[in-house]
N, C-alpha and C positions, 0 to 999 in steps of 0.2 A: 655445572661446567654450562648444562641447559639454560638455569635461573640465567646467569651472565650472557646466553646467549639470549634470553629473549628481553632482559633490559637493554641491551642495545638496537635491539630490531627498531624502526620507527614508530609503531602505534604504540609500544611501551615504554617509550623515554620521553622526557618532556620536552616539549617543543621550545626550542630556543628564542623563536621570535613571537610579537601579539598575534593574536589572531583579529584583524580586523572584520566585525562584522557588515556587511551592505545597509546602510539608511534605506528604510521603507522606501515606497516609491510614493511621491505626494499627485501623483496624477490616477486620479480614481481609474479609468479607465485600465490601466494596466494593474490595479489592485483588485479590480472586479476580475479580469481574464486571469490572474493567477490562482484567483479563488475558483475559476469556472473548470481551469484544468486540474485542480487538485481534486474536485470533486466527479468530473468526468473519469478522473484516473480510478477511482475508489469506484462507480462503478464497472468499470471496464476489468479492474484485477480482482472482483468481487468475483463477477459473470466466467473469467476465465478458471478461479481456485477451484468454483463451484460444479463447473462442466469438467474439470479436470478430476475430480474429487467424484463424481459421476459416472464417468468412464473407467475410475480405477474400482469403482463398486461391479459397473456391470461386468467389466471385462474380466476381474478376479476373483471377484466373491460372491455375486448371485447370480450371473449368466443371465439376465433379465434385461437383455439387449437396449431397448430405447428407453426404458422408464427410469434408470438410472441417472441417466446424462440429463433427463428431460426435468427429472425432479432436484439434479444440482446447480439448473441453470434455474431453476425457478428461485431454490434456495439462497444462491449466489445471487442474485437478483434483490431478494428482499435482504441481505445482510448489505448489498451496495446502496439501495434505498436508506437504509438503516443509516450507514455509517455518513451518507450525505446529510439525511436530516440531522442527525450530530455536529457535522461541521457547521452546517448552516447557523445552528443554535449559537455558535460560537464566534460569530462574525461579529463586528463592531457593527452597531446600528447608525 
């Protein structure tokens, strides 16, 4: 019964129509803009996650008020820069 319900749900059933992918942009400005947005989003997400984990450690684990957030932000910055560097290495020349 549950299996039948899950098979009828949208994520689990096969789509009846073909999915069309968008063609990549031929304009180099828009291609570069997309890459820049990805790098910026990676950096911001890493900082948010690092700061949040540092705050959790400060608040509930160690009670070292400013240092957990500071350490989390530094580690988030390092992770974000690393992710941005790895993404830049995959770009076409």
